[in-house]
N, C-alpha and C positions, 0 to 999 in steps of 0.2 A: 536537153537536160532530162534524162529519163532515169529517175532514181528508183532503185529497187526497194526503198523503204515503203513504197506503196504496196499494200498487202493483197490486193486483188486485181483482177484483170480489167475491170472497168471503174477506175477511180473517179471520184467526183472532181470537179475543177478545184474545189476547196482543198482536197487532199493533195492534188498535184502542186498547187501553189504552196501549201504548207511544207511539202517535201523540198521544194526549191528554196524556201526560206531557211530551212534547217540545214541545208547542204553546206559543205566547206568548199570554197573555191580556192584552190591551191595554185599559186604562181610559183613555178620552179625554175628560177633563173640559174644559169650555170655559174658555179663558183661562189654563190652566196646562199644563205639559208632561205628556205621556202617562205613565202608570205601567204598566210591563210586569211582569206576574206570571208566575213560573215555579214549577211544582209543586215543593214541598219546599225552596224557597229563600226565606229571609227577604227581604222587600222594604222597603228603607228608604223608598222613595217611598210605599208603602202606609202605613207607620207615620206618615209625615209627613201624609199625607192624613187618617188617623184623627184626628190632633191638630187639624188645621184644621177638621174637620167635627164633632168631638165624638162619634165613634162608635168602637167597638172590634171590629167584625166587618164582613165583606163577603162577598157571594156573587157569583160571576160565572157567568152562564148565558145560554142562548139558548132560543128557542122554535123555531128553524129545524130542518128535516130530522128530524122525530121518528123515533125508533128507528133513526137513521142512514140513513133513506131520503131521497134527494135530492128535494126538492120544487121547484116553480117559484118564482122570486123573488117573484112576487106573493103566492103562498100563504104563503111565509115572512114576508113583510112583514105580512100580516094576523095571523099567529100572534104576531109580536113586538109588534104593537100591543096585542093582547089580554094578553100578559104584562105589558106596561107598565101597562095599566089595572088588572090584578090587584095589582101592586105598590103602585100609588097607593091602591087600596082598602084595602090593609093599613096605610096610613098611613106608608109608607116612601118614602124618596127613592132615586132611581137616577141613574146616569150612563151615557152611551153607551160602548160598547166594541166590540171586534172580536177574534175569535179568529183568530190567524194561525198558519200552519204553522211549525213549528220550523225548517224548511229554506227559507230565503228564495229559493233557486233554483227552488223548485217552481212558482212562478207562480200559486199559488192566491190568489185575491183576499181570502179571509177570510170569516168568518161573523159577521154582525151579532149582537151580544150586549149584555147590560146588566150593570152592576155595581150591586148592591143594597146600600145602606148600612144597617148596624145590624141585619141580619137574623140570626136564629138558625140554627144548623146544621139543626135539624129543619124549620124553615119553608122553608129553601132546598131541602131534599130533597123536601118536599111539592110545591113549585113545579116542580122538575125532573120529578117523577113526573107531575104534571098535564099538563105539556107533552111527555111521553113522551121525555125525554132519557135517554141511557145513563149520564150522569154530570153532576155539577156541581162547581164549584170553590168552596171556602169557606175563609176565613181568619178566625181569631179574633184576640185581642189581641196575639198574638206576631207577627202579620203574615207568617206562613208559610202560603202557599196549599197546600191539600190537595185531592187529587182524590177525590171521593166517588162510588164506583160505585153506580148505582141498579139495574142489571140484571146 
């Protein structure tokens, strides 16, 4: 999760975490309206999605820009494909998503991500660590997304 709302090259940890908290985590399932997750806010759309899919947890993560270092689009695409393969190997389903800056005027195009259905908090953290992410977003049965710092 590398948000361009951070205004300078060497942001503090507090600035990075603040940008993650302000982000919009958009699940974009085919055929139904997008579900936008905000850290700490119950999502009625997510609760509805749980009911439709028979799950009670979800993780939202990316494989892009490990450790917050911007990579080429092609490298990020390869990493995302590997993440999707790992999720499928775990026997879990996923939906496409995108992490968007909380400031729509920023012009940042977003970061391709995935929503992983029915994943435990611990498994989400293991995947985030495997793909060298600073944090993951996870929500349990209460449909309240939480930011879990990994570093």
